[in-house]
C-alpha positions as CSV (number, residue, x, y, z in Angstrom):
1,M,-276.0,30.2,64.4
2,A,-276.4,33.7,65.7
3,H,-274.0,35.0,68.4
4,D,-274.3,37.9,70.6
5,V,-271.7,39.9,72.6
6,D,-272.8,38.5,76.0
7,R,-272.5,35.0,74.8
8,Y,-269.1,35.7,73.2
9,L,-267.8,37.2,76.5
10,A,-269.2,34.4,78.8
11,G,-266.5,32.6,80.7
12,N,-263.7,35.1,80.0
13,P,-261.8,36.8,82.8
14,P,-263.6,39.8,84.3
15,A,-260.6,42.2,83.5
16,A,-260.5,41.2,79.9
17,V,-264.3,41.5,79.6
18,E,-264.1,45.0,81.1
19,L,-261.4,46.1,78.6
20,F,-263.5,44.6,75.8
21,R,-266.6,46.5,76.8
22,R,-264.5,49.8,77.1
23,F,-263.1,49.2,73.6
24,R,-266.5,48.4,72.2
25,A,-268.0,51.6,73.7
26,M,-265.3,53.6,72.0
27,V,-265.8,52.0,68.6
28,L,-269.6,52.4,68.8
29,A,-269.1,56.1,69.9
30,A,-267.1,56.7,66.7
31,G,-270.3,56.6,64.6
32,E,-272.9,54.3,63.0
33,C,-271.5,50.9,62.2
34,E,-272.5,47.2,62.0
35,E,-271.4,44.9,64.8
36,R,-270.6,41.4,63.6
37,V,-270.4,38.8,66.4
38,H,-268.6,35.6,65.5
39,R,-267.7,32.6,67.6
40,T,-264.0,33.7,67.7
41,E,-264.2,37.5,67.5
42,V,-266.3,40.6,67.3
43,A,-265.9,43.0,64.3
44,W,-267.3,46.4,63.4
45,A,-267.9,47.5,59.9
46,D,-269.0,50.6,57.9
47,R,-269.0,49.1,54.3
48,R,-266.0,47.0,55.4
49,V,-264.5,45.9,58.7
50,F,-262.5,48.6,60.4
51,A,-262.0,47.1,63.8
52,S,-262.1,43.8,65.5
53,A,-261.5,42.4,69.0
54,F,-261.0,39.0,70.6
55,I,-260.0,37.6,73.9
56,V,-257.3,34.9,73.9
57,S,-255.7,33.5,77.1
58,G,-257.3,36.2,79.2
59,R,-255.9,39.0,77.0
60,L,-257.8,41.4,74.9
61,E,-256.4,41.7,71.4
62,V,-257.7,44.4,69.0
63,A,-257.1,45.2,65.3
64,I,-257.8,48.5,63.7
65,D,-257.7,48.6,59.9
66,L,-257.1,52.1,58.6
67,P,-258.4,52.8,55.0
68,R,-255.2,54.7,54.1
69,Q,-251.6,55.0,55.3
70,V,-251.3,57.5,58.2
71,E,-248.3,59.6,59.0
72,H,-247.7,59.9,62.7
73,R,-244.5,60.5,64.7
74,G,-245.3,57.4,66.8
75,V,-244.9,55.1,63.8
76,A,-242.0,56.9,62.1
77,G,-239.6,54.6,60.3
78,R,-242.0,51.6,60.4
79,S,-243.1,50.0,57.1
80,P,-246.8,49.2,56.6
């Protein structure tokens, strides 16, 4: 069964939907990618999935999968 973003977002709280749409716009602005809409999440891929988002209990949750370890002062001392 094919799903689309509007169907995925239907019935979710407006604030979570707005955050989802803002995140989606940033992902799509990053470059050409495939959007994969599933019943429980939306994922974006360029050869492999690099970001996904879903709404649970009125909260937007996102995952960003980096293809390599990144050094950054904000994650210093944390193990992958």
